[in-house]
C-alpha positions as CSV (number, residue, x, y, z in Angstrom):
1,M,-66.9,-107.7,88.3
2,S,-66.5,-104.0,87.8
3,L,-63.3,-102.7,86.0
4,N,-60.8,-100.6,87.8
5,P,-61.8,-97.0,87.0
6,L,-58.2,-95.8,87.1
7,Q,-57.3,-98.2,84.3
8,V,-60.2,-96.9,82.2
9,L,-59.2,-93.3,82.8
10,S,-55.7,-94.1,81.9
11,E,-56.9,-95.6,78.5
12,I,-59.0,-92.5,77.9
13,G,-56.0,-90.2,78.8
14,N,-53.9,-92.0,76.2
15,L,-56.5,-91.3,73.6
16,Q,-56.7,-87.7,74.6
17,E,-53.0,-87.3,74.2
18,D,-53.3,-88.2,70.6
19,L,-55.6,-85.2,70.0
20,P,-53.4,-82.2,71.0
21,D,-56.0,-79.6,69.9
22,L,-58.6,-80.6,72.5
23,R,-60.1,-77.9,74.6
24,W,-61.0,-78.4,78.3
25,S,-63.7,-76.7,80.3
26,R,-62.7,-75.0,83.5
27,Y,-63.5,-78.0,85.7
28,H,-63.0,-80.6,82.9
29,H,-66.7,-81.3,82.8
30,A,-66.4,-81.4,79.1
31,V,-63.6,-81.9,76.5
32,Y,-64.3,-80.4,73.1
33,T,-62.8,-79.5,69.7
34,G,-64.4,-76.2,68.7
35,Q,-67.1,-73.6,69.4
36,L,-69.9,-74.8,71.7
37,V,-73.6,-74.2,71.2
38,P,-75.3,-71.8,73.7
39,G,-76.9,-74.7,75.7
40,C,-73.4,-76.1,76.5
41,H,-72.1,-72.7,77.5
42,L,-75.0,-72.4,80.0
43,C,-74.4,-75.9,81.3
44,L,-70.7,-75.2,82.0
45,R,-71.7,-71.9,83.7
46,R,-74.4,-73.7,85.7
47,A,-77.0,-71.3,84.6
48,W,-79.6,-73.8,83.4
49,Q,-82.2,-76.3,84.5
50,V,-83.9,-79.3,82.9
51,I,-87.7,-79.8,82.8
52,H,-88.9,-83.3,82.0
53,V,-92.1,-82.6,80.1
54,G,-93.2,-86.2,80.3
55,A,-91.7,-89.6,81.0
56,A,-93.5,-91.6,78.3
57,C,-91.5,-92.5,75.2
58,N,-92.5,-94.0,71.8
59,L,-89.3,-96.1,71.6
60,D,-87.7,-98.8,73.8
61,C,-84.0,-98.5,73.5
62,V,-82.0,-101.3,75.2
63,F,-79.6,-98.8,76.6
64,C,-82.2,-96.4,78.0
65,P,-81.4,-95.7,81.7
66,I,-85.1,-95.4,82.6
67,A,-86.9,-98.7,83.3
68,A,-89.9,-99.3,81.1
69,A,-92.2,-99.5,84.1
70,D,-91.2,-96.0,85.1
71,R,-91.7,-94.3,81.7
72,D,-95.4,-93.5,82.3
73,M,-95.3,-91.6,85.6
74,S,-99.0,-90.7,85.2
75,L,-99.9,-94.3,86.1
76,L,-98.7,-93.7,89.7
77,G,-101.4,-93.7,92.3
78,Q,-102.4,-90.9,94.6
79,N,-100.3,-92.4,97.5
80,G,-97.3,-93.0,95.3
81,P,-94.6,-90.5,94.1
82,P,-95.8,-87.3,92.4
83,S,-97.7,-87.7,89.2
84,E,-96.2,-86.7,85.9
85,P,-98.1,-83.3,85.7
86,D,-97.0,-82.6,89.4
87,R,-93.4,-83.3,88.6
88,R,-93.5,-81.1,85.6
89,E,-95.2,-78.3,87.5
90,R,-92.7,-78.5,90.4
91,A,-89.8,-78.3,87.9
92,L,-91.5,-75.3,86.2
93,Q,-92.0,-73.5,89.5
94,T,-88.3,-74.2,90.5
95,A,-87.3,-72.6,87.2
96,L,-89.5,-69.6,87.6
97,E,-88.1,-69.0,91.1
98,A,-84.6,-69.2,89.7
99,I,-85.5,-66.7,87.0
100,R,-86.9,-64.3,89.6
101,E,-83.6,-64.6,91.5
102,G,-81.5,-64.0,88.4
103,R,-79.9,-67.4,88.5
104,L,-81.3,-69.0,85.3
105,E,-80.5,-68.2,81.7
106,G,-81.5,-71.4,80.0
107,V,-83.8,-74.4,80.2
108,S,-83.6,-77.8,78.5
109,L,-86.8,-79.6,77.7
110,S,-86.6,-83.3,77.9
111,G,-88.6,-86.5,78.5
112,G,-89.2,-89.4,77.8
113,E,-90.0,-88.1,74.4
114,P,-91.2,-84.5,74.7
115,L,-92.9,-84.4,71.3
116,L,-95.5,-86.8,72.7
117,H,-96.6,-83.9,74.9
118,M,-97.0,-81.0,72.6
119,D,-99.7,-79.2,74.5
120,A,-97.9,-79.4,77.8
121,L,-94.6,-78.5,76.0
122,G,-96.3,-75.3,74.6
123,R,-97.6,-74.3,78.0
124,V,-94.2,-74.7,79.7
125,I,-92.4,-72.7,76.9
126,T,-95.0,-69.9,77.0
127,T,-94.8,-69.7,80.8
128,L,-91.0,-69.6,80.9
129,L,-90.7,-66.9,78.2
130,E,-93.4,-64.8,79.9
131,A,-91.1,-64.7,82.9
132,K,-87.9,-64.1,80.9
133,S,-88.2,-63.3,77.3
134,D,-84.5,-63.9,76.4
135,L,-84.3,-67.4,78.1
136,H,-82.4,-69.8,75.9
137,L,-84.5,-73.0,75.3
138,W,-83.3,-76.3,73.9
139,L,-85.2,-79.5,73.3
140,Y,-84.2,-83.2,73.3
141,T,-85.9,-85.6,71.0
142,N,-85.3,-89.0,69.3
143,G,-86.6,-87.4,66.1
144,T,-89.2,-90.0,65.1
145,L,-92.1,-87.7,65.8
146,A,-90.5,-84.5,64.4
147,T,-92.3,-83.0,61.4
148,E,-91.7,-79.7,59.6
149,Q,-94.9,-78.4,61.1
150,N,-94.2,-79.2,64.7
151,M,-90.5,-78.2,64.5
152,R,-91.5,-74.8,63.0
153,H,-94.1,-74.4,65.7
154,L,-91.6,-75.0,68.4
155,R,-89.1,-72.7,66.8
156,D,-91.8,-70.0,66.6
157,L,-92.7,-70.6,70.3
158,G,-89.1,-69.9,71.3
159,V,-87.0,-73.1,71.0
160,S,-83.7,-72.2,69.3
161,E,-81.6,-75.3,69.9
162,L,-82.6,-78.8,68.9
163,R,-80.7,-81.9,70.1
164,V,-81.5,-85.2,68.5
165,N,-80.6,-88.7,69.8
166,L,-79.6,-90.5,66.7
167,A,-78.6,-93.6,68.7
168,A,-82.3,-94.2,69.5
169,T,-83.0,-95.1,65.9
170,R,-79.6,-96.7,65.4
171,Y,-78.6,-93.8,63.0
172,A,-81.5,-94.6,60.6
173,A,-81.7,-92.8,57.3
174,R,-85.2,-91.4,58.1
175,T,-83.8,-89.7,61.2
176,L,-80.9,-88.3,59.2
177,E,-83.5,-86.9,56.7
178,M,-85.3,-85.3,59.7
179,L,-82.0,-83.6,60.6
180,R,-81.7,-82.2,57.2
181,L,-85.1,-80.6,57.6
182,A,-84.3,-79.4,61.1
183,R,-81.1,-77.7,59.8
184,G,-83.3,-75.2,57.9
185,I,-85.4,-74.5,60.9
186,F,-83.4,-74.2,64.1
187,P,-80.4,-71.8,64.6
188,H,-78.5,-74.5,66.6
189,L,-78.6,-78.2,65.7
190,V,-77.0,-80.8,67.8
191,V,-76.8,-84.6,67.7
192,E,-76.5,-86.0,71.2
193,I,-75.8,-89.6,71.9
194,A,-74.4,-92.0,74.4
195,P,-72.2,-94.2,72.2
196,Y,-73.1,-97.9,72.5
197,P,-70.2,-100.1,71.4
198,P,-72.4,-102.7,69.6
199,D,-73.6,-99.9,67.3
200,R,-70.1,-98.7,66.5
201,A,-70.4,-99.3,62.7
202,P,-73.5,-97.3,62.0
203,L,-72.3,-94.5,64.2
204,L,-69.0,-94.2,62.4
205,E,-70.7,-94.5,59.0
206,C,-73.1,-91.6,59.7
207,L,-70.4,-89.0,60.5
208,G,-70.0,-87.9,56.9
209,D,-73.7,-87.4,56.7
210,L,-73.7,-85.2,59.8
211,H,-71.0,-83.1,58.2
212,R,-72.9,-82.7,54.9
213,I,-76.1,-81.8,56.8
214,G,-74.2,-79.2,58.6
215,I,-74.9,-79.9,62.3
216,D,-73.2,-77.6,64.8
217,Q,-72.2,-80.1,67.4
218,L,-71.9,-83.8,68.2
219,N,-72.3,-84.4,71.9
220,L,-70.9,-87.7,73.1
221,Q,-72.3,-88.6,76.5
222,E,-71.1,-91.7,78.4
223,L,-73.6,-94.6,78.7
224,V,-74.8,-94.7,82.3
225,I,-75.8,-98.1,83.7
226,T,-78.9,-98.2,85.9
227,P,-81.3,-100.9,87.1
228,G,-83.4,-100.0,84.0
229,N,-80.8,-101.2,81.5
230,I,-78.1,-103.3,83.3
231,D,-79.8,-106.6,82.1
232,R,-80.2,-105.4,78.6
233,V,-76.9,-103.9,77.5
234,D,-73.8,-105.8,76.3
235,G,-70.5,-105.0,78.0
236,R,-68.6,-104.6,81.2
237,V,-69.2,-101.9,83.8
238,Y,-66.9,-99.6,85.8
239,E,-67.8,-97.1,88.5
240,L,-66.7,-93.5,88.8
241,A,-67.7,-91.2,91.6
242,G,-70.7,-93.4,92.4
243,I,-72.0,-93.7,88.8
244,R,-71.9,-97.0,87.0
245,L,-70.7,-96.6,83.4
246,L,-70.5,-98.9,80.4
247,Y,-66.9,-99.7,79.5
248,G,-66.1,-98.8,75.9
249,S,-68.7,-96.0,75.6
250,R,-66.3,-93.2,76.3
251,L,-63.5,-95.0,74.4
252,L,-65.8,-95.1,71.4
253,S,-66.4,-91.3,71.8
254,Y,-62.7,-90.8,71.2
255,R,-62.7,-93.1,68.2
256,V,-65.4,-90.8,66.8
257,I,-63.6,-87.6,67.7
258,S,-60.4,-88.9,66.1
259,E,-62.2,-89.8,62.9
260,C,-63.9,-86.4,62.8
261,R,-60.6,-84.6,63.2
262,R,-58.9,-86.8,60.6
263,Q,-61.7,-86.0,58.1
264,E,-61.8,-82.3,59.1
265,Y,-65.5,-82.4,59.6
266,G,-67.0,-79.0,60.3
267,F,-68.9,-79.7,63.5
268,T,-67.6,-79.5,67.1
269,C,-67.3,-82.8,69.0
270,V,-67.8,-82.9,72.8
271,D,-66.8,-85.6,75.3
272,C,-69.3,-85.1,78.1
273,S,-68.7,-87.8,80.8
274,A,-71.3,-88.3,83.5
275,G,-68.7,-89.7,85.9
276,I,-66.4,-86.7,85.5
277,K,-69.4,-84.3,86.0
278,R,-70.2,-86.0,89.3
279,Q,-66.6,-86.3,90.4
280,L,-66.0,-82.5,89.9
281,D,-69.5,-81.2,90.6
282,M,-69.4,-78.0,92.7
283,G,-72.8,-78.6,94.2
284,S,-75.0,-76.3,92.1
285,P,-78.7,-76.9,92.6
286,L,-79.4,-76.1,89.0
287,G,-77.5,-78.1,86.3
288,Y,-76.3,-81.6,87.1
């Protein structure tokens, strides 16, 4: 049985009251503690679009919202939904049209795992920057395929913001080491996760490392429940604005934020709830 969303929101509200220095975006899409990286500013201003470079991924996280059977879109037949390259091209053309109309200032590059598709990634980046040379680009990755060589290559192509999903490797030491390397390459470095309550301990244990590495921001999404992960995750579900969410995920976000404030860590923390985004969405065709 789903939990009452009003009860969940009341619990979250009580945690927020214990953090009086929280900042709120205009429509409360995000709650945060300090300066935001450029990609988040563009998100809140609805001046961005996501391009999924490829659906395939080299990991199989239990909490991934994409069902394993859907991760290689290129396997779809001619009479099925658009193929992976078609989807990528359609998203690229949508972005180019928005650039021509002056509606787009940033693009996020996601997957799957986009580092599996370096050639396609390079073509997308080059095409976007030929259309708008000052476009802000940020890339999502689980970090396992990131090397000094390909990170510097992406930086030189025009990616200035890297976002790493540490939860995908359960906060592994090798991924933290990759973050240390990335810190010397990208102007803006973000860890972005959906807190999963069973991994509470390693998440809390890595916060000091993130401070010492010097990341700019820790984005705390809320774990969305879909047919792709509902039979794999542990925990109860509640629904907000038509989105099913894992109870405890956003509560853990505030446990993390509270610890970061207590320790006076130097990075911004952001509570970015999918349910609140949907609930307060103004209907922009770009962003959410």
